[in-house]
VMD Tcl script that builds the backbone (N, CA, C; Angstrom):
set m [mol new atoms 261]
animate dup $m
set s [atomselect $m all]
$s set {name element resname resid chain x y z} {
  {N N UNK 1 A 5.198 33.519 -8.300}
  {CA C UNK 1 A 3.868 33.781 -8.182}
  {C C UNK 1 A 3.476 34.067 -6.776}
  {N N UNK 2 A 2.633 34.913 -6.497}
  {CA C UNK 2 A 2.230 35.131 -5.130}
  {C C UNK 2 A 1.156 34.183 -4.676}
  {N N UNK 3 A 0.889 34.061 -3.389}
  {CA C UNK 3 A -0.125 33.178 -2.951}
  {C C UNK 3 A -1.459 33.768 -3.278}
  {N N UNK 4 A -2.391 32.832 -3.788}
  {CA C UNK 4 A -3.690 33.283 -4.277}
  {C C UNK 4 A -4.509 33.776 -3.026}
  {N N UNK 5 A -5.284 34.829 -3.148}
  {CA C UNK 5 A -6.122 35.261 -2.086}
  {C C UNK 5 A -7.060 34.153 -1.468}
  {N N UNK 6 A -7.488 33.226 -2.441}
  {CA C UNK 6 A -8.262 32.075 -1.902}
  {C C UNK 6 A -7.590 31.220 -1.034}
  {N N UNK 7 A -6.339 31.245 -0.792}
  {CA C UNK 7 A -5.591 30.431 0.045}
  {C C UNK 7 A -5.772 30.736 1.465}
  {N N UNK 8 A -6.389 31.776 1.849}
  {CA C UNK 8 A -6.593 32.181 3.210}
  {C C UNK 8 A -7.449 31.074 3.906}
  {N N UNK 9 A -6.979 30.815 5.184}
  {CA C UNK 9 A -7.649 29.723 5.892}
  {C C UNK 9 A -7.334 28.271 5.367}
  {N N UNK 10 A -6.303 28.262 4.540}
  {CA C UNK 10 A -5.920 26.950 4.065}
  {C C UNK 10 A -4.462 26.685 4.447}
  {N N UNK 11 A -4.097 25.478 4.618}
  {CA C UNK 11 A -2.788 25.117 4.963}
  {C C UNK 11 A -1.867 25.033 3.548}
  {N N UNK 12 A -0.804 25.756 3.420}
  {CA C UNK 12 A 0.005 25.823 2.232}
  {C C UNK 12 A 1.193 24.799 2.389}
  {N N UNK 13 A 1.379 24.030 1.474}
  {CA C UNK 13 A 2.472 22.982 1.380}
  {C C UNK 13 A 3.288 23.333 0.170}
  {N N UNK 14 A 4.521 22.945 0.154}
  {CA C UNK 14 A 5.377 23.088 -0.950}
  {C C UNK 14 A 6.369 21.944 -1.226}
  {N N UNK 15 A 6.579 21.625 -2.497}
  {CA C UNK 15 A 7.340 20.593 -2.808}
  {C C UNK 15 A 8.354 21.179 -3.827}
  {N N UNK 16 A 9.696 21.146 -3.455}
  {CA C UNK 16 A 10.676 21.844 -4.383}
  {C C UNK 16 A 11.678 20.826 -4.832}
  {N N UNK 17 A 12.113 21.231 -6.135}
  {CA C UNK 17 A 13.263 20.416 -6.660}
  {C C UNK 17 A 14.327 21.141 -7.215}
  {N N UNK 18 A 15.413 20.622 -7.632}
  {CA C UNK 18 A 16.491 21.376 -8.200}
  {C C UNK 18 A 16.733 20.990 -9.624}
  {N N UNK 19 A 15.631 20.719 -10.273}
  {CA C UNK 19 A 15.668 20.401 -11.668}
  {C C UNK 19 A 15.948 21.551 -12.615}
  {N N UNK 20 A 15.467 21.343 -13.968}
  {CA C UNK 20 A 15.789 22.205 -15.014}
  {C C UNK 20 A 15.047 23.572 -14.932}
  {N N UNK 21 A 13.990 23.549 -14.161}
  {CA C UNK 21 A 13.125 24.714 -14.145}
  {C C UNK 21 A 12.096 24.909 -15.263}
  {N N UNK 22 A 11.319 26.015 -15.128}
  {CA C UNK 22 A 10.261 26.091 -16.042}
  {C C UNK 22 A 9.976 27.546 -16.240}
  {N N UNK 23 A 9.926 27.979 -17.538}
  {CA C UNK 23 A 9.736 29.406 -17.852}
  {C C UNK 23 A 8.310 29.684 -17.387}
  {N N UNK 24 A 8.152 30.940 -16.930}
  {CA C UNK 24 A 6.895 31.322 -16.392}
  {C C UNK 24 A 5.874 31.356 -17.495}
  {N N UNK 25 A 6.267 31.577 -18.736}
  {CA C UNK 25 A 5.106 31.496 -19.785}
  {C C UNK 25 A 4.610 30.057 -19.985}
  {N N UNK 26 A 5.225 29.081 -19.480}
  {CA C UNK 26 A 4.763 27.674 -19.662}
  {C C UNK 26 A 4.137 27.168 -18.351}
  {N N UNK 27 A 3.983 27.967 -17.344}
  {CA C UNK 27 A 3.410 27.506 -16.115}
  {C C UNK 27 A 1.950 26.717 -16.422}
  {N N UNK 28 A 1.197 27.343 -17.169}
  {CA C UNK 28 A -0.188 26.738 -17.347}
  {C C UNK 28 A -0.116 25.322 -18.097}
  {N N UNK 29 A 0.988 25.176 -18.743}
  {CA C UNK 29 A 1.109 23.907 -19.645}
  {C C UNK 29 A 1.236 22.675 -18.741}
  {N N UNK 30 A 2.007 22.880 -17.707}
  {CA C UNK 30 A 2.529 21.826 -16.821}
  {C C UNK 30 A 1.400 21.039 -16.133}
  {N N UNK 31 A 0.213 21.634 -16.129}
  {CA C UNK 31 A -1.020 21.006 -15.478}
  {C C UNK 31 A -1.880 20.386 -16.423}
  {N N UNK 32 A -1.609 20.472 -17.722}
  {CA C UNK 32 A -2.477 19.882 -18.754}
  {C C UNK 32 A -2.179 18.414 -19.082}
  {N N UNK 33 A -3.196 17.568 -19.123}
  {CA C UNK 33 A -2.969 16.186 -19.257}
  {C C UNK 33 A -2.256 15.777 -20.527}
  {N N UNK 34 A -1.238 14.898 -20.390}
  {CA C UNK 34 A -0.428 14.398 -21.187}
  {C C UNK 34 A 0.341 15.537 -22.101}
  {N N UNK 35 A 0.532 16.586 -21.503}
  {CA C UNK 35 A 1.311 17.705 -22.166}
  {C C UNK 35 A 2.644 17.571 -21.350}
  {N N UNK 36 A 3.701 17.314 -22.239}
  {CA C UNK 36 A 5.156 17.391 -21.732}
  {C C UNK 36 A 5.693 18.422 -22.277}
  {N N UNK 37 A 6.738 19.170 -21.567}
  {CA C UNK 37 A 7.468 20.225 -22.064}
  {C C UNK 37 A 8.556 19.871 -22.938}
  {N N UNK 38 A 9.037 18.513 -22.772}
  {CA C UNK 38 A 10.255 18.002 -23.555}
  {C C UNK 38 A 9.895 16.748 -24.183}
  {N N UNK 39 A 10.606 16.294 -25.057}
  {CA C UNK 39 A 10.396 14.793 -25.667}
  {C C UNK 39 A 10.511 13.781 -24.641}
  {N N UNK 40 A 10.018 12.661 -24.832}
  {CA C UNK 40 A 9.940 11.483 -23.967}
  {C C UNK 40 A 11.331 10.957 -23.657}
  {N N UNK 41 A 12.166 11.238 -24.512}
  {CA C UNK 41 A 13.658 10.797 -24.375}
  {C C UNK 41 A 14.475 11.623 -23.323}
  {N N UNK 42 A 13.918 12.904 -23.237}
  {CA C UNK 42 A 14.686 13.861 -22.223}
  {C C UNK 42 A 14.117 13.700 -20.918}
  {N N UNK 43 A 15.092 13.873 -20.011}
  {CA C UNK 43 A 14.730 13.992 -18.559}
  {C C UNK 43 A 13.911 12.752 -17.971}
  {N N UNK 44 A 14.236 11.526 -18.478}
  {CA C UNK 44 A 13.730 10.315 -17.682}
  {C C UNK 44 A 12.332 9.878 -18.145}
  {N N UNK 45 A 11.735 10.462 -19.218}
  {CA C UNK 45 A 10.523 9.919 -19.707}
  {C C UNK 45 A 9.228 10.486 -18.988}
  {N N UNK 46 A 8.266 9.614 -18.809}
  {CA C UNK 46 A 7.025 10.084 -18.113}
  {C C UNK 46 A 5.863 10.315 -19.193}
  {N N UNK 47 A 4.696 10.351 -18.762}
  {CA C UNK 47 A 3.547 10.482 -19.687}
  {C C UNK 47 A 3.040 11.875 -19.770}
  {N N UNK 48 A 3.464 12.787 -18.732}
  {CA C UNK 48 A 2.817 14.147 -18.685}
  {C C UNK 48 A 1.486 14.069 -18.026}
  {N N UNK 49 A 1.251 13.127 -17.185}
  {CA C UNK 49 A -0.120 13.131 -16.480}
  {C C UNK 49 A 0.067 13.432 -14.954}
  {N N UNK 50 A 1.205 13.313 -14.493}
  {CA C UNK 50 A 1.314 13.356 -13.023}
  {C C UNK 50 A 0.733 14.661 -12.350}
  {N N UNK 51 A 1.242 15.849 -12.816}
  {CA C UNK 51 A 0.780 17.061 -12.215}
  {C C UNK 51 A -0.889 17.339 -12.407}
  {N N UNK 52 A -1.327 16.805 -13.557}
  {CA C UNK 52 A -2.703 16.829 -13.769}
  {C C UNK 52 A -3.569 16.014 -12.655}
  {N N UNK 53 A -3.018 14.934 -12.356}
  {CA C UNK 53 A -3.574 14.105 -11.328}
  {C C UNK 53 A -3.441 14.884 -9.943}
  {N N UNK 54 A -2.335 15.350 -9.731}
  {CA C UNK 54 A -2.248 16.236 -8.399}
  {C C UNK 54 A -3.165 17.365 -8.353}
  {N N UNK 55 A -3.235 18.076 -9.424}
  {CA C UNK 55 A -4.113 19.203 -9.522}
  {C C UNK 55 A -5.671 18.736 -9.251}
  {N N UNK 56 A -6.046 17.634 -9.881}
  {CA C UNK 56 A -7.448 17.216 -9.813}
  {C C UNK 56 A -7.631 16.713 -8.315}
  {N N UNK 57 A -6.737 15.998 -7.732}
  {CA C UNK 57 A -6.993 15.469 -6.263}
  {C C UNK 57 A -7.049 16.727 -5.360}
  {N N UNK 58 A -6.028 17.620 -5.443}
  {CA C UNK 58 A -6.049 18.802 -4.557}
  {C C UNK 58 A -7.323 19.676 -4.820}
  {N N UNK 59 A -7.766 19.934 -6.043}
  {CA C UNK 59 A -9.069 20.758 -6.176}
  {C C UNK 59 A -10.267 19.908 -5.643}
  {N N UNK 60 A -10.302 18.554 -5.719}
  {CA C UNK 60 A -11.506 17.880 -5.143}
  {C C UNK 60 A -11.423 18.051 -3.544}
  {N N UNK 61 A -10.297 18.489 -2.975}
  {CA C UNK 61 A -10.323 18.691 -1.536}
  {C C UNK 61 A -10.352 20.206 -1.349}
  {N N UNK 62 A -10.882 20.910 -2.189}
  {CA C UNK 62 A -11.082 22.411 -2.106}
  {C C UNK 62 A -9.747 23.159 -1.948}
  {N N UNK 63 A -8.735 22.723 -2.649}
  {CA C UNK 63 A -7.434 23.349 -2.527}
  {C C UNK 63 A -6.997 23.858 -3.940}
  {N N UNK 64 A -5.859 24.394 -4.056}
  {CA C UNK 64 A -5.369 24.908 -5.319}
  {C C UNK 64 A -3.881 24.536 -5.458}
  {N N UNK 65 A -3.399 24.441 -6.604}
  {CA C UNK 65 A -2.062 24.036 -6.922}
  {C C UNK 65 A -1.417 25.112 -7.908}
  {N N UNK 66 A -0.183 25.722 -7.670}
  {CA C UNK 66 A 0.496 26.478 -8.553}
  {C C UNK 66 A 1.877 26.416 -8.495}
  {N N UNK 67 A 2.697 26.813 -9.502}
  {CA C UNK 67 A 4.146 26.542 -9.606}
  {C C UNK 67 A 4.806 28.014 -9.568}
  {N N UNK 68 A 6.033 27.936 -9.109}
  {CA C UNK 68 A 6.995 29.103 -9.108}
  {C C UNK 68 A 8.196 28.644 -9.475}
  {N N UNK 69 A 8.821 29.042 -10.664}
  {CA C UNK 69 A 10.065 28.363 -11.103}
  {C C UNK 69 A 10.750 29.401 -12.199}
  {N N UNK 70 A 11.905 29.132 -12.433}
  {CA C UNK 70 A 12.675 29.902 -13.593}
  {C C UNK 70 A 13.579 28.803 -14.148}
  {N N UNK 71 A 13.850 28.942 -15.451}
  {CA C UNK 71 A 14.810 28.045 -16.050}
  {C C UNK 71 A 16.131 28.052 -15.206}
  {N N UNK 72 A 16.656 26.778 -15.044}
  {CA C UNK 72 A 18.003 26.591 -14.520}
  {C C UNK 72 A 17.978 26.784 -12.925}
  {N N UNK 73 A 16.898 27.038 -12.167}
  {CA C UNK 73 A 16.663 27.084 -10.753}
  {C C UNK 73 A 15.961 26.168 -10.050}
  {N N UNK 74 A 15.362 25.158 -10.714}
  {CA C UNK 74 A 14.524 24.197 -10.002}
  {C C UNK 74 A 13.093 24.856 -10.054}
  {N N UNK 75 A 12.195 24.173 -9.370}
  {CA C UNK 75 A 10.710 24.520 -9.324}
  {C C UNK 75 A 10.244 24.310 -7.908}
  {N N UNK 76 A 9.276 25.211 -7.460}
  {CA C UNK 76 A 8.469 24.870 -6.265}
  {C C UNK 76 A 6.947 24.803 -6.633}
  {N N UNK 77 A 6.436 23.690 -6.357}
  {CA C UNK 77 A 5.128 23.482 -6.561}
  {C C UNK 77 A 4.356 23.610 -5.173}
  {N N UNK 78 A 3.424 24.459 -5.146}
  {CA C UNK 78 A 2.706 24.808 -3.966}
  {C C UNK 78 A 1.161 24.208 -3.962}
  {N N UNK 79 A 0.671 23.916 -3.026}
  {CA C UNK 79 A -0.670 23.482 -2.971}
  {C C UNK 79 A -1.309 23.677 -1.657}
  {N N UNK 80 A -2.531 24.024 -1.621}
  {CA C UNK 80 A -3.295 24.193 -0.300}
  {C C UNK 80 A -4.368 23.167 -0.127}
  {N N UNK 81 A -4.578 22.969 1.159}
  {CA C UNK 81 A -5.647 22.242 1.770}
  {C C UNK 81 A -6.493 22.918 2.690}
  {N N UNK 82 A -7.688 22.733 2.856}
  {CA C UNK 82 A -8.434 23.553 3.868}
  {C C UNK 82 A -7.927 23.223 5.214}
  {N N UNK 83 A -7.691 24.262 6.092}
  {CA C UNK 83 A -7.212 24.036 7.448}
  {C C UNK 83 A -8.454 23.598 8.260}
  {N N UNK 84 A -8.508 22.326 8.763}
  {CA C UNK 84 A -9.588 21.851 9.538}
  {C C UNK 84 A -9.238 21.935 10.961}
  {N N UNK 85 A -10.425 21.610 11.603}
  {CA C UNK 85 A -10.300 21.766 13.242}
  {C C UNK 85 A -9.540 20.380 13.505}
  {N N UNK 86 A -8.722 20.371 14.602}
  {CA C UNK 86 A -8.141 19.280 15.063}
  {C C UNK 86 A -9.222 18.369 15.758}
  {N N UNK 87 A -9.051 17.087 15.620}
  {CA C UNK 87 A -9.995 16.168 16.260}
  {C C UNK 87 A -9.552 15.460 17.400}
}
mol reanalyze $m
mol bondsrecalc $m
mol representation Tube
mol addrep $m
């Protein structure tokens, strides 16, 4: 996914992993509360809430979150935060 135009004047950060990857058709699902893409027994459990919390926190700071991934290649989770003046 390309950088959203709204990301101008924002600092872009990325967190990458080398996990199982995510199909592009499921990108929207990973940010839904309690939505897991696999059963609880697979890939170490979890509640499916973590990325929802990340998204809400970033959006409260006027940023955005998006993912870029393909199955078998790992994932890159990008987020923006407003670029502020140095104090």
